[in-house]
Structure formats: structure tokens, C-alpha cells
Jmol script that loads the backbone (N, CA, C; Angstrom):
load data "model"
ATOM      1  N   UNK A   1      36.903 164.024  66.954  1.00  0.00           N
ATOM      2  CA  UNK A   1      37.253 162.257  66.764  1.00  0.00           C
ATOM      3  C   UNK A   1      37.027 162.107  65.717  1.00  0.00           C
ATOM      4  N   UNK A   2      37.812 160.840  65.512  1.00  0.00           N
ATOM      5  CA  UNK A   2      37.740 160.068  63.664  1.00  0.00           C
ATOM      6  C   UNK A   2      36.912 158.963  63.890  1.00  0.00           C
ATOM      7  N   UNK A   3      35.865 158.740  62.940  1.00  0.00           N
ATOM      8  CA  UNK A   3      35.795 156.864  63.395  1.00  0.00           C
ATOM      9  C   UNK A   3      36.605 156.227  62.698  1.00  0.00           C
ATOM     10  N   UNK A   4      36.789 155.141  63.694  1.00  0.00           N
ATOM     11  CA  UNK A   4      37.596 154.192  63.141  1.00  0.00           C
ATOM     12  C   UNK A   4      36.996 153.029  62.704  1.00  0.00           C
ATOM     13  N   UNK A   5      37.220 152.417  61.664  1.00  0.00           N
ATOM     14  CA  UNK A   5      36.857 151.211  61.566  1.00  0.00           C
ATOM     15  C   UNK A   5      37.335 149.673  62.362  1.00  0.00           C
ATOM     16  N   UNK A   6      36.557 148.973  62.331  1.00  0.00           N
ATOM     17  CA  UNK A   6      36.709 147.877  62.944  1.00  0.00           C
ATOM     18  C   UNK A   6      38.181 146.994  62.797  1.00  0.00           C
ATOM     19  N   UNK A   7      38.608 147.482  61.832  1.00  0.00           N
ATOM     20  CA  UNK A   7      40.006 146.978  61.740  1.00  0.00           C
ATOM     21  C   UNK A   7      41.034 147.973  62.009  1.00  0.00           C
ATOM     22  N   UNK A   8      41.100 149.281  62.230  1.00  0.00           N
ATOM     23  CA  UNK A   8      41.609 150.298  62.520  1.00  0.00           C
ATOM     24  C   UNK A   8      41.514 149.932  64.186  1.00  0.00           C
ATOM     25  N   UNK A   9      39.845 149.594  65.217  1.00  0.00           N
ATOM     26  CA  UNK A   9      40.297 149.572  66.618  1.00  0.00           C
ATOM     27  C   UNK A   9      41.131 148.199  67.020  1.00  0.00           C
ATOM     28  N   UNK A  10      41.085 146.716  66.091  1.00  0.00           N
ATOM     29  CA  UNK A  10      41.880 146.109  66.075  1.00  0.00           C
ATOM     30  C   UNK A  10      43.214 146.133  66.325  1.00  0.00           C
ATOM     31  N   UNK A  11      43.361 146.785  65.297  1.00  0.00           N
ATOM     32  CA  UNK A  11      44.988 147.469  64.925  1.00  0.00           C
ATOM     33  C   UNK A  11      45.646 148.341  66.314  1.00  0.00           C
ATOM     34  N   UNK A  12      45.096 148.941  66.511  1.00  0.00           N
ATOM     35  CA  UNK A  12      44.904 149.967  67.691  1.00  0.00           C
ATOM     36  C   UNK A  12      45.646 148.851  69.305  1.00  0.00           C
ATOM     37  N   UNK A  13      44.571 147.669  69.453  1.00  0.00           N
ATOM     38  CA  UNK A  13      44.821 146.966  70.249  1.00  0.00           C
ATOM     39  C   UNK A  13      45.784 146.200  69.781  1.00  0.00           C
ATOM     40  N   UNK A  14      46.170 145.831  68.680  1.00  0.00           N
ATOM     41  CA  UNK A  14      47.239 145.025  68.657  1.00  0.00           C
ATOM     42  C   UNK A  14      48.701 145.820  68.619  1.00  0.00           C
ATOM     43  N   UNK A  15      48.826 147.037  68.934  1.00  0.00           N
ATOM     44  CA  UNK A  15      49.523 147.700  69.118  1.00  0.00           C
ATOM     45  C   UNK A  15      49.879 148.236  70.853  1.00  0.00           C
ATOM     46  N   UNK A  16      49.227 147.646  71.272  1.00  0.00           N
ATOM     47  CA  UNK A  16      49.489 148.065  72.921  1.00  0.00           C
ATOM     48  C   UNK A  16      50.826 147.306  72.872  1.00  0.00           C
ATOM     49  N   UNK A  17      51.079 146.151  73.272  1.00  0.00           N
ATOM     50  CA  UNK A  17      51.914 145.362  73.301  1.00  0.00           C
ATOM     51  C   UNK A  17      53.107 146.095  73.168  1.00  0.00           C
ATOM     52  N   UNK A  18      53.534 146.734  72.119  1.00  0.00           N
ATOM     53  CA  UNK A  18      55.016 147.072  71.810  1.00  0.00           C
ATOM     54  C   UNK A  18      55.205 148.529  72.542  1.00  0.00           C
ATOM     55  N   UNK A  19      53.757 148.981  72.487  1.00  0.00           N
ATOM     56  CA  UNK A  19      54.122 150.368  73.471  1.00  0.00           C
ATOM     57  C   UNK A  19      54.173 150.019  74.660  1.00  0.00           C
ATOM     58  N   UNK A  20      53.307 149.302  74.923  1.00  0.00           N
ATOM     59  CA  UNK A  20      53.920 148.593  76.837  1.00  0.00           C
ATOM     60  C   UNK A  20      55.423 148.509  76.689  1.00  0.00           C
ATOM     61  N   UNK A  21      55.925 147.531  76.134  1.00  0.00           N
ATOM     62  CA  UNK A  21      57.406 147.220  76.063  1.00  0.00           C
ATOM     63  C   UNK A  21      58.189 148.456  76.030  1.00  0.00           C
ATOM     64  N   UNK A  22      57.830 149.447  75.685  1.00  0.00           N
ATOM     65  CA  UNK A  22      58.673 150.596  75.622  1.00  0.00           C
ATOM     66  C   UNK A  22      58.008 151.482  76.954  1.00  0.00           C
ATOM     67  N   UNK A  23      57.342 151.301  77.237  1.00  0.00           N
ATOM     68  CA  UNK A  23      56.831 151.924  78.193  1.00  0.00           C
ATOM     69  C   UNK A  23      57.420 151.426  79.350  1.00  0.00           C
ATOM     70  N   UNK A  24      57.574 150.194  79.612  1.00  0.00           N
ATOM     71  CA  UNK A  24      58.711 149.258  80.656  1.00  0.00           C
ATOM     72  C   UNK A  24      59.726 149.916  80.595  1.00  0.00           C
ATOM     73  N   UNK A  25      60.575 149.918  79.274  1.00  0.00           N
ATOM     74  CA  UNK A  25      61.782 150.438  79.320  1.00  0.00           C
ATOM     75  C   UNK A  25      62.013 151.952  80.250  1.00  0.00           C
ATOM     76  N   UNK A  26      61.283 152.785  79.800  1.00  0.00           N
ATOM     77  CA  UNK A  26      61.303 154.155  79.979  1.00  0.00           C
ATOM     78  C   UNK A  26      60.391 153.635  81.384  1.00  0.00           C
ATOM     79  N   UNK A  27      59.694 153.404  82.104  1.00  0.00           N
ATOM     80  CA  UNK A  27      59.285 153.596  83.687  1.00  0.00           C
ATOM     81  C   UNK A  27      57.672 153.966  83.662  1.00  0.00           C
ATOM     82  N   UNK A  28      57.031 153.107  83.838  1.00  0.00           N
ATOM     83  CA  UNK A  28      55.890 153.403  84.130  1.00  0.00           C
ATOM     84  C   UNK A  28      55.483 154.465  84.927  1.00  0.00           C
ATOM     85  N   UNK A  29      56.007 154.989  86.203  1.00  0.00           N
ATOM     86  CA  UNK A  29      56.123 156.012  86.578  1.00  0.00           C
ATOM     87  C   UNK A  29      56.657 157.639  86.008  1.00  0.00           C
ATOM     88  N   UNK A  30      56.901 157.329  84.922  1.00  0.00           N
ATOM     89  CA  UNK A  30      57.437 158.833  84.311  1.00  0.00           C
ATOM     90  C   UNK A  30      56.253 159.333  83.769  1.00  0.00           C
ATOM     91  N   UNK A  31      56.462 160.635  84.030  1.00  0.00           N
ATOM     92  CA  UNK A  31      55.658 161.702  83.739  1.00  0.00           C
ATOM     93  C   UNK A  31      55.619 162.094  82.575  1.00  0.00           C
ATOM     94  N   UNK A  32      54.549 162.218  81.506  1.00  0.00           N
ATOM     95  CA  UNK A  32      55.104 162.714  80.303  1.00  0.00           C
ATOM     96  C   UNK A  32      55.850 163.712  80.011  1.00  0.00           C
ATOM     97  N   UNK A  33      55.545 164.902  80.694  1.00  0.00           N
ATOM     98  CA  UNK A  33      56.672 166.037  81.084  1.00  0.00           C
ATOM     99  C   UNK A  33      57.932 165.746  80.604  1.00  0.00           C
ATOM    100  N   UNK A  34      58.576 164.548  81.838  1.00  0.00           N
ATOM    101  CA  UNK A  34      59.578 163.942  81.790  1.00  0.00           C
ATOM    102  C   UNK A  34      60.552 163.350  81.056  1.00  0.00           C
ATOM    103  N   UNK A  35      59.535 162.696  79.563  1.00  0.00           N
ATOM    104  CA  UNK A  35      60.115 162.181  78.285  1.00  0.00           C
ATOM    105  C   UNK A  35      61.457 162.964  77.810  1.00  0.00           C
ATOM    106  N   UNK A  36      62.357 162.307  77.398  1.00  0.00           N
ATOM    107  CA  UNK A  36      63.257 163.168  76.372  1.00  0.00           C
ATOM    108  C   UNK A  36      62.552 163.085  74.993  1.00  0.00           C
ATOM    109  N   UNK A  37      63.329 163.674  74.409  1.00  0.00           N
ATOM    110  CA  UNK A  37      62.724 163.797  73.115  1.00  0.00           C
ATOM    111  C   UNK A  37      62.919 163.075  72.075  1.00  0.00           C
ATOM    112  N   UNK A  38      63.753 162.088  72.614  1.00  0.00           N
ATOM    113  CA  UNK A  38      64.546 160.372  71.875  1.00  0.00           C
ATOM    114  C   UNK A  38      63.443 159.588  72.389  1.00  0.00           C
ATOM    115  N   UNK A  39      62.791 159.532  73.502  1.00  0.00           N
ATOM    116  CA  UNK A  39      61.518 158.607  74.220  1.00  0.00           C
ATOM    117  C   UNK A  39      60.449 158.806  73.514  1.00  0.00           C
ATOM    118  N   UNK A  40      60.231 160.449  73.409  1.00  0.00           N
ATOM    119  CA  UNK A  40      58.874 160.452  72.712  1.00  0.00           C
ATOM    120  C   UNK A  40      58.947 160.057  71.157  1.00  0.00           C
ATOM    121  N   UNK A  41      59.911 159.908  70.488  1.00  0.00           N
ATOM    122  CA  UNK A  41      59.948 160.298  68.980  1.00  0.00           C
ATOM    123  C   UNK A  41      59.752 158.465  69.276  1.00  0.00           C
ATOM    124  N   UNK A  42      60.684 157.620  69.802  1.00  0.00           N
ATOM    125  CA  UNK A  42      60.539 156.148  69.894  1.00  0.00           C
ATOM    126  C   UNK A  42      59.170 155.895  70.575  1.00  0.00           C
ATOM    127  N   UNK A  43      58.137 156.329  71.477  1.00  0.00           N
ATOM    128  CA  UNK A  43      57.011 156.122  71.565  1.00  0.00           C
ATOM    129  C   UNK A  43      55.987 156.098  69.926  1.00  0.00           C
ATOM    130  N   UNK A  44      56.153 156.904  69.761  1.00  0.00           N
ATOM    131  CA  UNK A  44      55.914 157.623  68.237  1.00  0.00           C
ATOM    132  C   UNK A  44      56.098 156.576  67.155  1.00  0.00           C
ATOM    133  N   UNK A  45      57.210 155.780  67.114  1.00  0.00           N
ATOM    134  CA  UNK A  45      57.316 154.874  65.766  1.00  0.00           C
ATOM    135  C   UNK A  45      57.030 154.446  66.727  1.00  0.00           C
ATOM    136  N   UNK A  46      57.226 153.764  67.447  1.00  0.00           N
ATOM    137  CA  UNK A  46      56.494 152.459  67.946  1.00  0.00           C
ATOM    138  C   UNK A  46      54.630 152.117  67.844  1.00  0.00           C
ATOM    139  N   UNK A  47      54.252 153.133  67.857  1.00  0.00           N
ATOM    140  CA  UNK A  47      52.950 153.316  68.128  1.00  0.00           C
ATOM    141  C   UNK A  47      52.077 153.103  66.629  1.00  0.00           C
ATOM    142  N   UNK A  48      53.128 154.143  65.647  1.00  0.00           N
ATOM    143  CA  UNK A  48      52.866 154.152  64.322  1.00  0.00           C
ATOM    144  C   UNK A  48      53.130 152.888  63.656  1.00  0.00           C
ATOM    145  N   UNK A  49      54.328 152.460  63.660  1.00  0.00           N
ATOM    146  CA  UNK A  49      54.681 151.274  63.218  1.00  0.00           C
ATOM    147  C   UNK A  49      53.917 150.143  63.393  1.00  0.00           C
ATOM    148  N   UNK A  50      53.711 150.220  64.492  1.00  0.00           N
ATOM    149  CA  UNK A  50      53.058 148.811  65.325  1.00  0.00           C
ATOM    150  C   UNK A  50      51.475 149.048  64.418  1.00  0.00           C
ATOM    151  N   UNK A  51      50.736 149.578  64.589  1.00  0.00           N
ATOM    152  CA  UNK A  51      49.442 149.907  63.698  1.00  0.00           C
ATOM    153  C   UNK A  51      49.844 149.867  62.500  1.00  0.00           C
ATOM    154  N   UNK A  52      50.619 150.311  61.217  1.00  0.00           N
ATOM    155  CA  UNK A  52      50.772 149.737  60.549  1.00  0.00           C
ATOM    156  C   UNK A  52      50.563 148.790  60.189  1.00  0.00           C
ATOM    157  N   UNK A  53      51.968 147.898  60.687  1.00  0.00           N
ATOM    158  CA  UNK A  53      51.982 146.751  60.824  1.00  0.00           C
ATOM    159  C   UNK A  53      50.638 145.920  61.142  1.00  0.00           C
ATOM    160  N   UNK A  54      50.225 146.027  61.860  1.00  0.00           N
ATOM    161  CA  UNK A  54      48.781 145.079  62.224  1.00  0.00           C
ATOM    162  C   UNK A  54      47.860 145.326  61.339  1.00  0.00           C
ATOM    163  N   UNK A  55      47.450 146.448  60.678  1.00  0.00           N
ATOM    164  CA  UNK A  55      46.434 146.760  59.670  1.00  0.00           C
ATOM    165  C   UNK A  55      47.092 145.897  58.547  1.00  0.00           C
ATOM    166  N   UNK A  56      48.140 146.057  58.263  1.00  0.00           N
ATOM    167  CA  UNK A  56      49.236 145.110  57.011  1.00  0.00           C
ATOM    168  C   UNK A  56      48.012 143.588  57.089  1.00  0.00           C
ATOM    169  N   UNK A  57      48.287 143.168  58.085  1.00  0.00           N
ATOM    170  CA  UNK A  57      48.418 141.738  58.962  1.00  0.00           C
ATOM    171  C   UNK A  57      46.913 141.050  58.819  1.00  0.00           C
ATOM    172  N   UNK A  58      46.197 142.587  59.334  1.00  0.00           N
ATOM    173  CA  UNK A  58      44.495 141.962  59.880  1.00  0.00           C
ATOM    174  C   UNK A  58      44.001 141.819  57.680  1.00  0.00           C
ATOM    175  N   UNK A  59      44.207 143.196  57.267  1.00  0.00           N
ATOM    176  CA  UNK A  59      43.906 143.000  55.986  1.00  0.00           C
ATOM    177  C   UNK A  59      44.463 141.690  55.021  1.00  0.00           C
ATOM    178  N   UNK A  60      45.666 141.489  55.213  1.00  0.00           N
ATOM    179  CA  UNK A  60      45.809 140.273  54.649  1.00  0.00           C
ATOM    180  C   UNK A  60      45.232 139.134  54.914  1.00  0.00           C
ATOM    181  N   UNK A  61      44.818 138.982  56.085  1.00  0.00           N
ATOM    182  CA  UNK A  61      44.136 137.852  56.886  1.00  0.00           C
ATOM    183  C   UNK A  61      42.624 137.707  56.118  1.00  0.00           C
ATOM    184  N   UNK A  62      42.156 139.153  56.327  1.00  0.00           N
ATOM    185  CA  UNK A  62      40.491 139.120  55.669  1.00  0.00           C
ATOM    186  C   UNK A  62      40.569 138.724  54.534  1.00  0.00           C
ATOM    187  N   UNK A  63      41.853 139.167  53.796  1.00  0.00           N
ATOM    188  CA  UNK A  63      41.309 138.916  52.210  1.00  0.00           C
ATOM    189  C   UNK A  63      41.786 137.124  51.506  1.00  0.00           C
ATOM    190  N   UNK A  64      42.597 136.550  52.943  1.00  0.00           N
ATOM    191  CA  UNK A  64      42.733 135.541  52.410  1.00  0.00           C
ATOM    192  C   UNK A  64      41.524 134.322  52.790  1.00  0.00           C
ATOM    193  N   UNK A  65      40.565 135.301  53.583  1.00  0.00           N
ATOM    194  CA  UNK A  65      39.775 134.591  54.416  1.00  0.00           C
ATOM    195  C   UNK A  65      38.214 134.969  53.194  1.00  0.00           C
ATOM    196  N   UNK A  66      38.474 135.618  52.209  1.00  0.00           N
ATOM    197  CA  UNK A  66      37.657 136.279  51.388  1.00  0.00           C
ATOM    198  C   UNK A  66      37.183 135.375  50.256  1.00  0.00           C
ATOM    199  N   UNK A  67      35.388 135.291  50.113  1.00  0.00           N
ATOM    200  CA  UNK A  67      35.408 133.834  48.763  1.00  0.00           C
ATOM    201  C   UNK A  67      35.505 134.864  47.740  1.00  0.00           C
ATOM    202  N   UNK A  68      36.275 134.094  46.783  1.00  0.00           N
ATOM    203  CA  UNK A  68      36.167 134.622  45.461  1.00  0.00           C
ATOM    204  C   UNK A  68      34.496 134.363  44.907  1.00  0.00           C
ATOM    205  N   UNK A  69      34.488 135.584  44.191  1.00  0.00           N
ATOM    206  CA  UNK A  69      32.934 135.707  43.927  1.00  0.00           C
ATOM    207  C   UNK A  69      32.331 134.913  42.702  1.00  0.00           C
ATOM    208  N   UNK A  70      33.224 134.163  42.099  1.00  0.00           N
ATOM    209  CA  UNK A  70      32.925 133.016  40.565  1.00  0.00           C
ATOM    210  C   UNK A  70      33.407 132.079  41.038  1.00  0.00           C
TER     211      UNK A  70
END
end "model"
wireframe off; spacefill off
backbone 0.3
color backbone group
């Protein structure tokens, strides 16, 4: 298992909504084995893209609130 930073944990939490939206389209009752290749690829794309977007946004917010040391 990977040791996640607090920023990464927050980014994963922020990714829940977009992944849930795709699962809503697919259907929550659909078993993973029943997913088509395009559905799996969409889930991965949404999860990775959402994570990257959240990391960028969280990092920018952290930088904006950081004090200048001089």
C-alpha cells in the first residue's frame, strides 16, 4: 500500500463526486465483471482526471495561503 499525503487523501475524497456521477450513469447495481471496456476506461479517466484536478487545486490553494518568509 502507498503512504498517501494529506493532500493526496483530500484529492481522493474530492474525486468521489465525479466517479459517483459516472456510476450513476452506468448503474450502481452493475457488477464490475459486467462493465464494458469503454465503461471501465471512462471510470479510470474520471478517477485519474479528478484526482489530478483536485491535487492542482489543493496545491494552488495551499500556495496562496502560505506566508512569504521575507
